N, C-alpha and C positions, 0 to 999 in steps of 0.2 A: 415697805416693800425692801427685800432682801437683794443683794447684787449677786448676778449671775457669773456662777465660777466660770464658765467658757467665756461670759463677757471680760471678764476680769483677767484673762490671761490670753487665749487665743490673738485677741485683735491687738494687745498691748506688746506680745513678742513681735508680730507681723510688723507693727509701726515701727519700735525700736528698731529691729533688724533691717527694714527698709531705710530707715535713716541711717544706719551703719554703712550701708550699702553705698548711697550718697557720699557718706564722708570718705570712702575708699577711693570713689571717683574723683573726689576733690584731689585725695593724696595723689592719686596716678596722674592728673593732670599738671599739678604742684613739683612732682619729681621730673615729668617731662621739659617742663619749663626752665626748669634750674638744672636739666640734665644731669640727674643722679639716678641710679638704679633704686627701683623700687623696694628691693630685697633690703633696703638700709633700714626700711620702717620695721621689718619683721622683729629683730631684736632687742629694738627700743625698751628703756626701762626708764622710769621715773627716780628710782634709787635700787642700789645694786642687790637688795634684797626682795625685790618684787620679780613678780614673773613677767616674761618679755609680751610685747604687743600681741603675736600671733595667739598666746595662751588666753588672753584676754577675749578674744574672739571665739575661742573654743571652749572656753568656761561658759560664756554667755549662751552659747547655743547648747551645750550639755544642759545646762539648768532647765533652760525651756524644754527641751524634749524629754527630760527625766521628770518634769512637773507634768506635763499633759498625760505621759505615760503612766506615772505612779497615780494620778488622781483618775484616771480611768481604769486601772488595775490591768494593765498589760506591759507585756515585756517592753524593756526600754531597749531601743536599738544600739548598738555597739559602732560607735564612730571612730575611727582610727584617728589620731592627731598627728595628720602627715603635711598639714598644709604648709607650703613653700613659696608662696608668692600671693600677691593681693588677689589674684584670679582665683587660686585655691581658696584663699580666705571668703571672696564672694560667692563662690560656688558653696562653701559650707553654710554661709548665711542664707541663701537661696534655699539650700537643702532644709535648712531649720524652718523656714518659712512654711515650705511646702508641706514640712512634716506634720507641724502644729496645726494647719489647716484643715489635715485629715480627720480631724477630731470635732464631734459634734457638740451642739449643748446637751443633747440627750446623754452622751457619754461624760461630760465633765458637771453638768448641773446637778445637784443633790449629794455631790461629795464633799461638802462643807466639814461633816463631820467622820468622814474615812479616816481611819490610823494611816498615818505614814511613818514609816520606819525608814531613817535615811541611814545608809552604812556611814561608819565612820573610820578613820585608820586604827583608831584604838580598839575598835571591834564592837565597841557600845553603840548603837544605833540612836539617832537623834529621833525622838517620837513627835509627832505632830498630830494635830487634825489637820483634813484637808484645808480648810480655811486659812488657819495660823501657818501652814507649810507655804501657801500661795502670798497671801498677805505680809508674813514677817521674815520668811527666808526667802522664797524664790525671786519676788520681785523686786526686793531691795540688793539680791547678788545682781540680778540682770541691769540693774541700774548701776551698781558699782562698776562691773565690767565694762558696760556701755560708755560710762563717764570715763573711767581709764582711757579707754583707746580712744575717746575725745581728747583728752587731756594731752595723751602722747602725739597725736597728731598735731593738736596746736603747738604744742612744745617746739616740733619738728618744721613748723612755719605753715602747716596748712592754714589756709583763710576759712576759718569754719566760726560761726557766731551761736547765739542762741538758738536763733531761729533753724540751723540745721540740728541743732541737739534735739529740739522738740519735732521738729518736721512741719509739713503743710498742715494748716488747721482743718 
C-alpha cells in the first residue's frame, strides 16, 4: 500500500506547527518569569551567517503552504514577512495550520508524479516529482527550520525537551 500524499503532508505540518505554538507559549512564559522582552527572541541566531529566529518560522510556514498549493496545482498565497512579535509568529503558525487544512485528500492524493518546478534565485528551477518534492525537499526543510527554532529557544534557556519537539502521542 502506498502512502497518501495528503496524509504525509497536511497532518505532519499541523503537528509540527502545533508543537511550535507550544514552544512559543513556553518562550513567552520564560520571558515573563525572567522579566525580559519577548522581542529579544526575534533576532536570535546560532551563528552570524544564519537567518534569525523569526525567519525560521516564516520559512517553515512558507514551505508548507507552497507544498500543498503546488501539489494541488493552485496559486500559492503571498504572505508578507512582517511578524514583529511572538503573537505575530503565533498568528502566522495558526494561519499556516488553517491553510493546509483546507486541502482535501482528493486534491493531494495522486500527485506523486506531478511535475513540480521550484523557482530558484539563479532562474533555473529545481525539478521534482510530487513525491520527491514532499519527501526529499519540503519535509526535511520543515524539520530543519523547526529544529532551528527549537534550538534557538533552548539556547535562550527555554525549558523544552524531546517531548516538546515530538508533541503528544
